[in-house]
N, C-alpha and C positions, 0 to 999 in steps of 0.2 A: 711614362715623363718618372726620370730617377729619383731616388729619394732626397737629396739633396734640393731637386726643383720642388717637387712638394711641401717641404717646408718651408722653401720660402716663399713659394705663393701663398698658404696656407698664414703666416706668418704677414708678409704684403697687406692679402684681404684683410687680416685683422688689424693689423695698424691703420690701414683706410677705413677699414669701417670705424676706427677710433677717432683718427684727424676729424674726419666729417663730421663724429657726431659734436666733436670739441668745436670745430667751425659753428653748425647749426648753433649751436648752444650762445656762442660768444655772438652770435646776431641778434637771439630770439635774448638773451639774460641781460648781457651788456650795455645793448639797446636800450632796451626798455625801461633799466636804473637807468642809463645815462638822461632818456629823454622824460621819466617820469624829474627828476632832478632838475632840468631845465624851466618845465612845464612850472612845476612851485615856484621857484626864481620868478619867474615871471607874473606867477601870479600876487607874490608877494608887491614886486614892483608896479604890477598894475594898481594894487591900492594903493600906493605910497602917492602914484602919479595923480590918481583921483583925488588925494587929501590935499596936492599941491594943487593943483587946477585954481585961477581967480574964478568967483562968481559972474564977472562978465564975459559975456558969450563971445562978446568982439575980441577978447585977448585969447580965446582958444587956438585958433591958428598957429599965433606966435608961441604960445606957450608948448605947442606940441613940438614944434621945431625947436624949441627950445629942449623941454627936458626927454626926446631921444637922444641924441648923442649925450647926457648926462647918465642917464639907465644905460648906453651901449645898445638899444634895442629900439625898434618903430615905435611910434606911439600912434594909435587914431581913436580918433574920440569922435563916439555916434549918438544923435539924439535918437529920442523914441522913436522917431518917426523913420529910422535906419537912414540920415544922412549923415555923411562924412563928415564933420564940424572943426576937425582938426589932424591934420597927419605928419609927420615926420620927414616924409620922401616930397611932399607935395606944398606947393606953398598957396596962399590965398585965394588965389582968382584961377588955381587949378582945382578946387575941392568941387563947384559943383557939377563939373564933368565928370567926377566919380560916380561908380556902380554902387546903388542902394546899397547898405549893408545889412539890413533887415533881415534875409532871408540867409545870412551866415550860419553853420553851426553852431560857431563858438558864440556866436551874439542870442542867437534864439534860447541856446543853452544856458546863458547868465542871464537875460531876462526872465528865464522861467527860476534858476535853482540860484543866482546869484554867481556864478561860475561859470566859466564853458572853456570847453579844450578841442583843439580840431590840429590834424596833420593834414597839409595839401600841398601839391607845387601851387609857387606863385604863379602867377599869371602873367604879372610883370617880368622876372626873373628869372620863370622857370627851376627852381629850385626847390626842395621839398624845407619848408618852412613850419615852423610849430606858432600856434595862434590860440591866443588864452586873456579872453576877455571877463571882466568883473563887472558887473552891476552897482551903479553908484556912481561920484563925483557933485558938482554944483546942481543947483536946478535947472532944468532943462536938458540937461545931459543924461544919457542912457546907460551908455557902459564905457569905459575906458578897455582899448586893447593894445596888449603890445605882444608885438612879433619878432622870431627871430629865425635866423636858416640853423639848419640843423647838419647842415655841410661837416663842422666838426665832429658830429655823433659822428657821422660816414665813416670820418679821417681816422677818430679814435677806434672804432668795431674794425677796421679793413685792418687800421697795426696788427689787432691781436689776432684776427685771421689769420693775415700773415706769418706774424710770429706761431702758431699755433702749426701753419701749414710747413715753413720751416721746421718745426721741432720734429715732426711727424716725418717730415723726407732726412731726416738726420737719425733718426730712431730705425726708420726702415732702411736707410744703407748699416746702422750699427746692426741689425734685427738680419739682413743679409748676409754681412761676415761671420755672425754668430749662429746662424743656422748653416751656412754652409761645413764651417769648423765642427759643428754638431754631427748634422747629417753624416759628414765624411768618415768621422768617427766610429759614428753607428754604420754606416755601410759597409767601411771595412771589417767590422766585426761579424755583420752578419755574410759579408761575402767570404770571409774565412769560416763564418760555420755552415753556408753549402757546401763549400768545397771540404770539408769536413766529413758531410753529412754523403756526399758523391765517393767521397773516400770508402765510407763503410760498405754502401752498396756494392763497391767495384771489391771490396775484400782486404782494403787496404789498409795499413795505418792511419787512425786519423791525425791532425794538427789543431787540435782545439784552440780559440781564442782566449786571452787572456782580459775581460771585460771588469769594471766597475759599477758599469751601468747595472742595477740590480733585476732589469726584465731581461737582457741577454745575457746577464752573468744566472740567472735561470735556466735559460733555454740552453745555454753550455754545460750544466750539470745535467739535463733530463738527457742531453744527447749523450754525454759520458756514460749515465748510467745504462740507456739504453747499448750503447756499443757494448760496455761490460758484459750485458744479458744476452745479447746477441752471440758473442764470442763465446760464454759459455755454452749457448744453445747448440750454435753450431759444433762447438767442438762433440756436446754429447750426442749429439742426428749423428757427425761423422765416425764414434764411437760406435753407436747404434748400428750404422750402415755398414760398417767394418765385420760386427758381431754378425750381422744378418749376411753381411754375403760370406762368411766363412762358414755361418750354419749353413744356409745353400749350397755351397760346394761342399762341404762335408756330407751331404746327403744324399743316401743309398738310391731314393729315389729323383726320377730324374724330373725336372721345373722348368716348364717354358712361361712365360707370361708375355701377353701381347699390349698394345693400345688398342683404341678403337678399329684403327684401319686396319689391324691382322699384320701389324709387321711385330716384331719380335723385338721387345723391350728388355729381356732378361732372359740369360737361360746356362743352367748350370751343368758341368763337367759330365756327369752323370746323365742327360737329358742329351748331350751330343752325343756321348759312347753308345745310348740305346737307338739313336737316330742313326745313324753311322755317320756321323759329321767330324770332321777335324777340330781341334780346339783353334780357337780364334779364324775358323774358316766363318765368315759373312753367310747368315742364314736369309732365306728369301722370306716373304710373308706369309706367313701361317698356312693361309689358304694354299698356298702352290709348296707346301713345305710335304707334301703325303698325294699319293698316288691310288690308294686303294681308296673305292668309295664309300665302304663304313668310316675311314678314319676323315673324308673330307666334310661327309653330313656331321660327326663329332664335333670337328671345327666348326663349320657352321652353326650348329646348336650351341656351342659356347659363346659364338663372338653374336649370338642373338638375345644375350644374356641370359641362358638357361643354364638351369645346374644339371650337367651329366654325371650321374652316380654308378664308377666302377666297371664301366663297357669294355669289353677286351676285345684287342685287335689284333691280328696277327700280323704284323711288320718283318719282313724280310728274312722268316722263320724267328722271328721271337714271339712271344706271346707275352703281351703288354697288358695291362689293367690302366686307362684310363680314366680319371677324375677330372671335373672342370668346374669351375666356379666364375660368373662375373665379377669383376674386378668394379669399384668404384668410378673409374675414368672412363669406363665404356668398353675396356679390353676384358682381357679372359685369363684366367691362370688356370694350364694343364699340370696334371701331375702322372706321372708314367711309374709304371715298377712293372720290372722284369718279373714274370710268374712261369718263366720256362721253364726252369729247373723243377718247381713246383709242378707244375701240368705234368711234367713227363714223371716224377714222382707217383702222383697222383695215376698216369696212365699204368706206371709200374706195377700201382700197389692195387687197381681194378684188377688187371690182368690175373695178378698171383693170386687177391681173391677169385677171381671167376673161376683160375683153373684148381685152384685147392677145393673150390666149392663142388666143382664140378666132378673132379676125384672125390670126394667126402660122399659125393651121392649114392654110388651105386655098392660103397661097404655099409652106406648106412641102412642102404633098403635091404639090403640082406642080413644086416643085425636086428632091424626093425621085424622082421619076417621069421628069423630064428626065433627070435623073443617071443611073439606073439605062437607060433607052434608049442616052443617051451611054456607058455602060461595056459595055452589050452590041455595039453595033455600031462600038466604035473598036479599029482593027485595031492600032496605035501603041501599044505598051507604054507609055510615059511617057503619052499620052493620056489610054489605060484605067485608069492609077494616079490619074490627076487626077481623073477622073469618077466612081471606086471613093471616093476621101479625100471628094467631093462628098456622095454619098450615104451617107458614112460620120456623117458629121458633120450631115446634111440629118435622118437618120434620130433621133440623138441628139437633137436639137431637139425631133425631135417626140413623141418619150417624154419630155422638161423638159416640154412642154407639156400633154402627153397628163396629166402626176403635176400639174400645176399648175394644169388644169380641175377632177381629181378630189379635190383638197386644198380647192380653192376653193367646188365644189358642197359639200363635206362641213361645212367649215367655218359658210357662210352657211344649213346649213338646209333645201337642195335636196334632199339625198339623207337618205333615213330605210331604216333595213337593216328586210328583208322577216325577219322571224324565222321559223324552223323548226328540227323535229331534225335535225342532223346527223349522220351515221357518220364520227366523228372519222378513223380510223383508215382510211376508202375516201377520204373527199375529203384526206386527206395525201397516200397514195398517189397518188392524181391529179395533185395540185400539182408533187409531184415528179418525174413522169414527163417533162416536158420539159428535167427537168435532169439527168436519167439519164446521156445521153451525154455529154454536162459534165463531171459527175463523175467516169465510168470514165476521160475522157481526165488528167484532174487525179489519178487517186488517191486518191480522194474516198470513203469509206464511206458508206452511208446505213441508219440504227436507227430502228425505230419501236417503242413501248412504252408502249401501254394497257392502264391500270388496268380491272378489268373492272366497277367503279361508275362510269368515265368514257369507256364508248363510246361515249356520245350527250352533245352539249350543245346548245344554244340559240341560234342564229346565223344572220344573213343569209350563205346560203352561197358568196355572190359574194365576199361581203367577208370572211369567212373564206378564202379560194383568193386575194382581192390579198393579203390580210394574211400570209399565207404563203410566197405567193410572191416577196414582198418581202425577207421574211425568210430565206429560201432563198439568194435572189439574195446580199444580203450574207454569207451565210457561205460561200460558192461563191467569192465574193470574197474572205476572207480567209485560207482554210483551206488549208495546203498538201499538199503531196502528201504522202499515208499517213495524213491526218487523216481525221478523223470529224464526219458531222453528225447527230443524233440529234433525234426530237420525240417528249416524253412526256408523257401524259396520264392527270393525276390527282383524285380528288375530293378538293373544297377545301367548306369550310363555306358552305352556300348557293350552289354553284355547281361548275364545272369550271377547271381549273388546264395550263393547255398550255403547255410550256417546249422551246424551239427551242433547243438547245445545240450549240456547235460546238468544236474544237482549235486554232480560227486564234490569231492573232497577238496577240487581246487588244487592250484598253482601256485609256487610262491611268487611273489615278484620277481625275485633274484635268479629263478630255473626260467620263468617264460622266455625271454628271447635266447633260448638256446635247444630248447623240446626239439626244433625241426633239424638238430643234426644228428648225423647215426650212433648209435649205442650210447646216448644220453639219457641218463636216467634222473628225475626230480627224486622220486625216492628209490634207490637203487637195492634195498631188500626188499621191499612191500613188491616190488615189479620182478624179480627174480622167484619170490616166493610164489606169484603168481602166473609164472612162466613166459614173459614178454620177450619178445627178441632186443626188445630196445629200436628197431629197423622200424618201424610202422608209419613213424609220422614223418622219418626220411623220406620214405617210400610216398608215400602221399606228397610229400614236398615238390619232388622231383617229376611225379605222375601229372601234376597241375602245373608245374612251370613249361612240362612238354607241350601244355596249351597255349604255351603262351599266355596263363592266366598268374594269378597269384592267391598266395594263402597268407592267413593271419593268425593269429590266437588271442583271446581273451579269457583272462580269467579271475576271480577273488577267491584267495583262500576260505575254504570253507562255503561256498557256495555258487560253484560250479565254472563250466568251462564251454568257451566256446570257440567252435573251428571255421572262420570264414572262409569259401572256395568261392573264388572271381574265374568265370571262364567267359571269354571275351566271345563276344557275337563275329566276329572278322575271323576267326577261328577257321570257320566253314571253308573260307579260299584261300587261307595257310598255305 
């Protein structure tokens, strides 16, 4: 239903209810008022008739027929036994045939209280009449009753009701016209408001209506304010989108975003170049973009909502470092970094270090041999001191060269662990044995704690021995007298966790993330003074990762350091 129809119907119902109420009120109030006035008049006239009646009862029939026309109402005279002794409408001979009036309500009430009233249909005329009886009159008469028709009352009430109904119809017609005009004006404004809202939704310039109706004017102001805010926000979003697009396109790393179905939603120029795709070339779903198995597994993990941390892939001769993060819409964000040149430089560096180290090994061996011979045969204290210094530094260089060769061999893949079941406690004690005298001289205790379900692990025994050797050497170097070095082995999910802890000087928080880098020293002056090469923890990290394990460090400055090594159980079948 239209707005005009609703206003008209609601107004019509309200007017109809009002007119109906007025008609009912007219019927009840006006009728009651008029009937009450008639009854009061009949009562006074009945009392007057009672005083005018003669004492002679034989004259009562004629008196009733005479007085009735004078007062304009029917007069009925009733004796104590209820017999009619005179009536305006009946002559003397007809009176004996009239019904006894002792049972009439108004007569009974008049005899009891002095005045009686009643309304009913007349049996003779079949019209509504008002009956009023008063007690009194000449001796032998019980009551004088007057009656009159109520047709005039019905006519008066009907006339008023018709007038009210006609006024209601006129008001309804006027209300209909006003409702149509008002609703039309409101409807036009509302339609214009709707058109303005649709224009805003379509991104077009809206035309706002001008209305003097406060409620509609308030909505117009609210819609106008909303439009202004939307324009501002859309402009800001568009600017941010352009800035983001420019930023993405200027990235050296490739960026590719997908939706939940794996369809490519965003891809920058760098990603197209790294994936060997032409500009503006439509890309297939990311699940079909790669043919390499490892790349497809990475994509599947990304679409499953898992984080992928810097996994290296070899795609068409390029070494790409890929990182993935899930997106809120169920898709994934893939970032590609081209590390081909970096890997080439690393290979050059490894080859250079390996070649240089290999070439240095022979002359260093000769220098150490000759220095040892000179130190043994030198009789002069100064000459022996010089020879010992040469020998010490030569051996230090030999250790550095050995560590460099080991690290190069591990990094290049020239060494692969030969995994066997290893008794953790026995290998730990065996590795610690060469450090026993040195620990006793420094006053450092040693403890081993092996959990029952971690007595063995799957690893290369020589590699594990080298790992523990490097860790023990570092721990002894930084643990003061009275301290302790402990080894603890516990079962971990899918493997064994071995922790080497000391109560030494600890490592400052800013140095902790870099201690596994080659040649990195938290305290360079102290490390050089104590003869470290700076490669021990780097070798440890590479050896553990060669077992598909992981290594982590925890340290509190002044309270010691703990190195945790995880060896997976699956390594036995790797």
